N, C-alpha and C positions, 0 to 999 in steps of 0.2 A: 382418657387416652385411647380406649378402644373405639370410641365414637370418632375421634380425629383420624385414626388409621382407616376407618371405614370410608370416611369422606375423601381422604387422599387417594385411596384405592379406586374409588368410583370415578374420580377425576382422571386418574391415570388410564383406566380402561376406556373412558370416553375419548381421551386424546389419542390413545393408541388405535382405537377403532376408526377415528377420524383420519388419522394418518394412513391407515391401511386402505380405507375407502378412496381417498384422494389418489394414492399411489396406484391402486388397482384400476381406477377409471382412466387415469392419465396414461398408464402403461398399456392399456388394452388396445389391440391393433384393429379391432372392428369385428362386427358380427358376420360380415359377408363371408370371410374365409371359413369361419366355424360352420356356418350354415351349409356351405358348399360341400363340406366334407362329411355331412351327416348321411347315414345310410337311409334310403327310402325317400328322401326329399323329392327326387325326380318322380317317383311313383305318385307321391302326394300331389304334385303339380299336374301330372297326367290325369289323375282321377278327378281333380277339381274341374278340369276343362272338358273331360270326356264323360258326358251324361247320356250317351246314346244307348247304353245298356246292351253292349255286345254279348255274345254267348260266353265270352271268357270272364265277364264281370258278374258277380252275384247280385241279387236284388237289394233294394233299399240302401241302407248305409253302406253296405259292402260294394254295391255298384258304384256309388259316388266316390268312395275313397280307395277302391282298388285292392280289396283283400278278401280272403276267404276264411270263414270260421274253421274250416278243416285244417288250414295251415297255421292256425294259432291266433285268430282274431285280429284285432286292430294293431297288435304289436308285432305281427309276423315279420315284417321287413323293416322294423323301426326300433330295434333294440337300442338301449341307451349305453353310452360309454361308461365303463366301470372305473374310470380314472380316480374318482373321489369316493369310491365305495367304502374302502377301509377307514379313511379318516372320519366319515360320517357315522359308520358303525361304532367306532371307538368313542366318538363324541356322545352318541346315544347311551352307551354303557355307562360312561362317566356321569352323564346328566341324571339318569334314573337312579344310579347309585347315590349321588349327592342328594337327590330329592328324598330318597328313602331315609338316608342318614339325617338330613335336616328335619324330617318329620319327627323322628324320635328325640332329637336334641331339643327341639322347641317344645316338646311335651314336658321337659324337665327344667329348662332354663328360660328365664324371661328375656325377651328380645324387645328392646325399646330404642327409638331413634329420637334424638333431640329435635325440638321444633325447628331450630335454626338450620338443621341439616336435611330436613324432609324434602324440600323442593329439589335440592341438589341431588339427593339419592334417586328420586323419582325420574328426573330428566336424564340423569346419567345412565340409569338402567334402560330406559326407552331408547335413548340416543345410541347407546352401545349396541343394543339388539338391532336397531335399524341400520346403523352404519356397517356392522359386520355383514349383514345381508347384502348391502350394496357392494361391499368389497368382494364378496364371493360370487354374486350373480352373473357378472359378465363372463367369468371364466368357466362356468358350468353351463354347457350348451342347453341343458334341459332335455325333456323328452322330444326327440326330433319330429315326430308326427304332430304333437300338439303345438309345439313352438312354431313350426312352419305353417301350420293351419291358422294360428292366431295372427301370424305375420301377413298371411294372404288375406285374411278377413280385415285386418287393420288397413292394408293398402286399398282394398275394395271399398271400405267405408269412407276413407279419406278421399277417394276418387269421386264417389257418388253416394252420399249418405242415404238420400231418399230412395235411391234405386238399388240399395244393397240386396234386397230380396228379389227384386224383379230381374236383376242382371246376373245373379249368382245362384248357387245351389246350397247356400248355407242353411242349416236347420237350427241355428243357435237362436234362442229367444232374444228379443230386441233390446232389453235394457243395457246389457253389457256392450252392445254394438256402439253405443255413444262413447264408452271408454276406449274402445278400439279405434274409433274415429279420431279421438284426441291423440292416441299413440301414433296412428298413421300420419297425422299432420306433423307431429314432432319428428317422426322418422324422415319425412320429406325435406327437412331442413338440412343444410350442409353440415352444421355443427354436430347434429345428433344422428345423422344417417348411419353411422357405424355402430350405434348402440341400440340397435333394434331389439336384441335379446334382452338387454337390461330393461328397456322400456316396456316390453311385454310383461316382464316379471314385476315391474315397479308397483302397479296398483295393488297387487297382493302383498308385496313387501310392506307398503304403507299401511295396508289393512291389518297386518300382524301387529304393528305398533299401536294402531288405533284400538284394536280389540283389547290388547293388554292394558291400555289406558282406561278403557271402559270398565274392565274387570277391576282395576285398581280403584276407580271412583266408587263403584258399587260396594266393594269391600271396605273402603274407608268409611262409607256412610253407615253401613249396617254392622261392621265389626270394629276395627281400629285401623289407624294409618298403617301400622306394621303388617297387619293381616292383608290389607289391600296391596301393599308393596310386594309381599311374598307371592300373592296370587298373580299379580302382573308379571313378576319375575319368572314364575314357573311357566307362564304362557309364552312370553316373548322369547325365551331360550329353549322352549320345548322342541326337541328334534322332530317330532311328528308335524309340527307347524313349519319348521324350517325346511324340511324335505319337500313339502308340497309347494310352497311359494318360490323358494330360492333355488332349489335343485330341479324339481320337475318343471316348474313354470306354469302350474295350473292356477285356477282362479277360485279355488275353494275357500281360501282365506278371505277374499273379498265377499263372497257369499256368506261366510260365517259372521263377518262383521255386521252385515245386514240383519241376519237372523238374531244375533245377540242383542243388537240395538232394538229390534222389534219386540223381543221377549222382555227386555228391560223396561221399555215404555209400557208394555202391557202390565207388567208387575207393578208399575207405578200408577196404574189406573188411567193412563193416557191412551184411550181406546182408538181415537181418531188417528193420532200420529202412528200408533202401532199398526193400524190398518194400512196406512200409506206405505210404511216400510215393508210390511209383509207382502203387499201387492207388488212392490219392486222386487222382492225375493222371487216371487213366482214368475215375474217378467224377466228374471235373469236365468233361473234354472227351474225346470219342472219340479225338482225336489222341494221347492218352496211350498208346494201343496201339502206336504207332510205336516207342516206346522199350522195350517189354517184351522184345524179343529181347536187349537188352544184359544184362538180368537173367538170361535163359536162358543166355547165354554164360558168365556168371560162375558160375552154378550147375553147369554142365557142367564147367568148369575146376576147381571146388572138389572134385569127385569124392567128395562126402560125402552119404549119404542123409539124415543129420541136417539138413544145410543145406536140402535139398529140402523136408523135412517142416516145418521151422521157417518157411520162406518161405511155403509153401502155407497153413499154419495162420494166419500173420499176415495174409495176403491175405484169407482167408475171414473172419477176425474183423473186420478193417477194413471189409470189404464189408457185413457184417451190421450193424455199429454205424451205418454211414451210411444204409443203406436201410431198416432196420426201422421207423423212425417213419413212413415214407411207404408202407409195405406194408400198413397196416391197411385192410382192405376191398378190397384189390387182387387181381387175378388172379395166380396163382403166377408166371406168365411176364411180368408187367408190365414188369420192367426190360429183359428181352430185346426186347419189343415197342418200348419207348422207344428203345433204341439202334438197333434196326433201322430205325425211322422216321427217326431223326436221320442215320444214315449214308446213307440213300437219298434224302435231301431234295434234293440237288443233282446230278441225273444228267447232268452236263455234262463235257466234256473238261477245261475250265478254268473256274473261277468267279472271274474277274478276277485270277487268279494269273499273273504274268508269268513263265511257265515254258516248257518245250519245246513243249507243245501250243499255248500262246498264240503262241509263235514261229511255229508252222505255220499260224496264223490260225484256230485252233479254239476261241477264247474263247467260251463259252456255246454251243458246238455240242453237241448231244446225244451222250453218251458211247457210244451205240449205233451212231453213224456209223462207217463203215469207214475205217481208215488202212492202206493196203496190204492185208494179209491179214486182220488182226484189227480188232475195234472198238477205240475209244479206251479203253474200260473194260478190255478184255482186255490191251491194251498196258500200261496202268497197273498191273495185277496182275503182269504179267511183270517190269516194272521193280522193283516192290516186292520180289519174290522174289530177283531178281538183286542188288539193293542189300543185302538181308539176308544173303545168302550171301557177298557180298564183305566185308561188315563182319565176319562170323564168321571168314572166312579171315584178315583183318587181326588180329583178336583172338587167333586161334590162333598166328599167326606170332610175335607179341610175347611170348606166355606171361606177360602182365602185366595185372593188373586195373586198373592206372593208365591203360590204353589205353581205358577205358570212355567217357570224355568225347569222345575223338576218334571212336569208333565211333558214339556218339549223334549227334554233329555230322554224320557221314557219312550216317546214316540219314535225318535230317530234311531235309538238303540234297538228297539223291537222291530221296526220296519227293516232296518239294515240286516239284522240277524236272521229274521224269519220270512222275509218277503223275497220275491223273485226279481230278476233283472238288476240286481244291485252291483255297482262297480266298487272297486277297491277303495275309492276315496269318499264314498257317500256317508261314512260314519264320522267324517272329519269334524263337523260342528259339535260333536259330543265332548271334545276336549275343552271347549269354551263353556258349553252349557252345564257341564258337571261342576265347574268352578262357580258359575253363576248360581246354580242350585244350592251349592254349599253356602254361599254368601247369604241367601235368604233363609235357608232351613237350619243352618249351623249344625249339621250332622257330620261329624268327622269321617264317617264312612264314605261320604261323597268325595272326600279328598282321595281316598284309596281308589274310588272309581275313576277319578280324574287321571290318576297315574295309570290305572289299568287300561282304560280306553286309549290314553296316549300311547301306551306300549303297543297295543294291537293295531292302532292306526299306523304307527311308524313301521312295524314289521310288515304289515300288509302292503303298504306303499313302497317300502324299500325293496321287498322281494319282487314285486311286479316290475318296478322301475329298473332294477339291476339284473334280476335273474330270470325273468320270464321272457327269454329270447325267442321262444316260439309262441308267444301270446298267451293262450290259455294255460294257467299254471297247472302243472302235473300234481297229482296227489302225493304228498310227501309229509315228512315230520313237521315242517314249518307250517304248512296249511292245516294239518291236523291239530297241532297245539294252539295255534292262533284262533282257529274256528272254535275249538273247545273253550278257550278262555272267553271269547265273545259271548258264547252261550251262557257260561257261568256268570259273567258280569251282568248280563240281562236279568237273569233270575235273581241275583243279589240286589240289583237295582229295584226290581219289583218289591222285594221284601223290605228294603229301606223305605221306599215310598209308603208301603203299607204301615210300617212302624211310625213314620212321620205323620201320616194321616191320623192314626190313633192318638198320637201325642197332641196333635193340633185340635182334636175334639175335646181335649181335657184342659187346655190352657189358652189364654188369650194371646194374640199375635203381638210381639213387641212393637212399641212405637217406632216410627221411622228414624227418630232422632236418638233412640236409645242405643248405646254402644255396649259391647261386651269387652271383657278384659282380654289381654293378650294370652292369658292362660287358657282361654277357650279355643285357641288355635291349636288343633292337634298336631 
């Protein structure tokens, strides 16, 4: 009877979310009116076209986009509407409360799903998460600066894809420009022209569901169906995921799908395909470089020159396929110049990231300022080197490629928490990687980390999106507590991986087809 009620409830939620999505899209009057009412959109347009560098415009990123760090960074004139702030906060409290309660309940009670209901529950879960996002996305304008910038880039790419960099001032890496090109073409149609905000958010919304499905598949393979379902459920309804793609309108969900897929392929020993996907991650965001050491660890462990050659060839081929259309008429070093400008755009100890430097009160402080002996920038580089070496040591101790997801989680958590120039959203992939690491290592403490990182990601994103009206977040209780928690989570993660490494030295890795019982789900 309980199984039947669960199936009926899942169908009801799917149909309800479908009805809401259809009603929302059909009732929406169009993005143009919403866009015109957003503060700062005019300034954004002015700064895109004005690259002359007058005395009133700061250098670099600030000159192009028309803002000053002293007035609060890139959020100074582009604060977001607080219309949905309370409902999202209430939803987050309910979600984390239910997740914690579910954790303790499942430790004591067996949770099983009949084979006949499994497909229904899976697709109902993913469908409900996807459709609720589609229902909400058109009515939430998103961050006005980022949304309008993506719209401008989409229109520019649709107008002249190969001339995107020649005729504009965008510093965004080339891979996602192809997605923006498709969005721009769809927006040019009469039917979809009024849904530009939804279309900008749609790739990340779809990526949320795709990542949840990937986590489910891995969980089902190495744990049980029920474990995979709960992991996917946790991710697709995670408020930290929802606020990034559906509320803010950023592309971190799309980037995280690429990273999760690459680490999964690497964990399965598919080095060439993992290299291709990791190359795409770097070609989408410079942060993709953070995860390249994991590929290096795997190649060193493989001890085969053929693997090195195949990975290098696949990386070069992927790079050429992506950049060649944009290279016509460009300087030979145009891509290097593009990335150099992007990496150096935010020369600050912290860029609204609630991390160690923000904990010290260095949010939006120049990274050239001195902390003890070295500058913040130098300390950040030192922490990156130490984090990479520690991850490598953990990988070597385990002698297992299945440790890749844990090392990737360690790298992004340590780099975000202890390096300079970090944004509030750079920790986002940790929400998926912690679940992926749990699937492979089966250490229940990683589930607590998944909840902890999800909480800090949500709070950091929520606070900056809704409350940082003057850009650089002021030092307050929220920043102090969230930064402290991130530091504690990083230290706890390092201990967990050390423990797992010691355990892996003493026991063989389970076969890929070996499943654990549902009682092993904490």
